[in-house]
N, C-alpha and C positions, 0 to 999 in steps of 0.2 A: 230185312236180311237175316238169315239164320245166324244164330250165335255159335260160339265154339262149343258150348255145352251140348248142343244138339248134333254135333258132327258124328259121334259114334252111331247114333240112330240112323242118320241119313246115309252113312257109309254102308251100314248093314242092309238098309232098305234098297239102296241102289244096287248092291250086289245081288239081291233077290230079284230085283226088277229088270236087270239087264243093263247093258252099257249103251251110251249114245252111239259110239262107234260109227262104222260106215253105213249101217242100216238102223237109223234111229226109229223109236216107236212113233206111231201116227201122232200128228200134232193134236193137242187137246186131250189125248187119252190120259188115263190115270198113270200109266207107266211113264209117259212123256213128262207129265207134271212132276212125278217123283224124281226123274232124272234131272230136270231143271232145278229143282230145289236142292238136290244133292250136289250138283255142280256149283250152285251159289254158296252152299255150305263149305265146300272145299276151297273155293276162292276166298271166302271170308276168313277161313283158317289161315290161308297163305298170308293175307294182309296182316292179321293180328300177330301171327308168329314172327313175321318179318319185323314188325314194329318192336317186338319184344327181344329181337336179336337172336331168336332161335331159328337160324337160317336152315339148318339141316331139316327140321320138321316142316318149315315153310316150303322147302324144295320138294319134299315128299308129297305134300298136299297139292302143290301146283302141278306136279307130274301126274298125280292121280286124276286131277281134273282134265288134264290133257289126254291121257291114255284111256281113261274110263268113259269120258263124256265128250271127247273131241273138242274141248274148250280151247278156242284160240288164245284167250287171255291166259289160260293155264299153260299152254305151250310157251307163250311169251315169258312168263315168270319162271317156268321150269328151265328154259335155256339161259335166261339172265342170271339166275342163281348159280348156274354151273360156274360162272366166273367169279364167285365169291368163295371165301374160305371159312370153314368151321371145323370143329374137332372131328378128326377122322376123314376130312375131305380137303384136298389141296385144290387151289384154283385151277380151273380148266378153261382158259380163255379160248383155246382152239375149238373145243366142243361148243362153248357158248356162242362164239361168233359164227361158227358153221350153222348152228341151229337157227340163229337169228337171221342170218343172210338167206337161209332157205325160206323162213317165214316171210321175209320181205319180197322174195321172188314169187311166192305163192300169192301174196297180196297184190303184186303188180299184175300177175297173170289173171287173177279174178277181178281185177279193177276194184280192189278193196283198198282204198287209199288210207283208211284208218289203220288197218293192220300193217300196211307197208310203212307208214310213218312211225307207228309205235315200235316196230322192229328196228328201224334206223335210229330212233331215239334211244333205245336200249343199247344198241351198238355204240352210239356216241357217248353214252353214260359210262360204259365200261372202258372205252378208250380214254375218256377224261380222267377217270379214277387212276388208270395206269399212268397216264401222263403226269398227273400231279405227284404221284408217288415217285416216279423216276426223276422228276425235276428237282425234288428235294436233295438229290445226290449230285446235282450238277454244280460246277464251280468254274470260275474264270481260269483260262490257261495263263501260264507265265508269259511275261513280255519277252520277246516281241511276237510270239505266236498268237497273241491276242488279236493282232491285226487281221490275220487270215482266218482263224478259227477261234472266236472269242471264248466259247464255252466247251467244256468236256463233261460227259455224263458217264463216269466209269461204272455206275451201278446198273446201267441199261441192260447189258448182257445177262447179268445175274438175275435181274427181275424178269426178263423174258423167259429164262429157264424156270424160275420158281412159279411164274404165273402160267406156264405152258402156253406161251404165245405161238401163233402159227410160224412155221419155219421161215417163210418169206419175210415176215416182219422182223424176226430175230436176226436174220442175216443182213438185211438191207436197211433196217430201220434206224440204227444208231446215228448214222451221219445225218439223215433227214431230221431225226428228233433233235439233235444238237443245233441244226439250222433253225428249227422252229423255236427252240429256247432262245436263240440269238435274236430272232425277229421279235419275239414277245418282249424280251428285255429291252430291245431298241425302241419299241413302241411305248413301253412303260416309261423309259427315260424321256422320250419325246413328250409324252403326256405330262410328266412331272415338270419339265421345263416350260411347257405351255401354261400350266397352271401358275407357276411361279411368275411368269411374265405378266399374266393377267392380274395377279395379286399386286404386283409392283405397279402396274398402271393404275389400279384402283387406289392404292396408297398415295401415289403421286397426285392424283386428281383431288383427293381430300385435303392434301396440303395446299 
């Protein structure tokens, strides 16, 4: 796999050799091999820079692989990183989700299950990150409203705005999210009680 130090060379060589685009070079030709190595270099840079926390540069390389070489993995990373934040770039969940859902639809139409599942996994990862962030601001409602609506998540609307969530989620999502938090909390409580009951049984048997 090409290293980051080789990226400037491959980028310049790819620019001279042409892009993958809709009319790629003949398979096995020197230009096709050059494009393949350049795509691999761009994707390698994306991974390395992502690990280093340099998300803006990782996004640029992923999008370069997507636009210049038609890389599916580059498109996946380019859209996924749109949902992240770095200096000079606010989260754009609407753009990220739209791009990933488009990829999933293309994978379904082309019978490409790997692309479809990868796109859905990226969508799930973004929603999980948002959900965990929003859940930190949830708190129990005062009695007696706890009986009908146990949890309230006042930061949900603000987070939807700052993360640029799709309008439908921002408008309709808070009540559903609070319901999900309630269900998760109830399941957690049930699991804790079950574990305590099992521990009590084990302790009683030993006595």
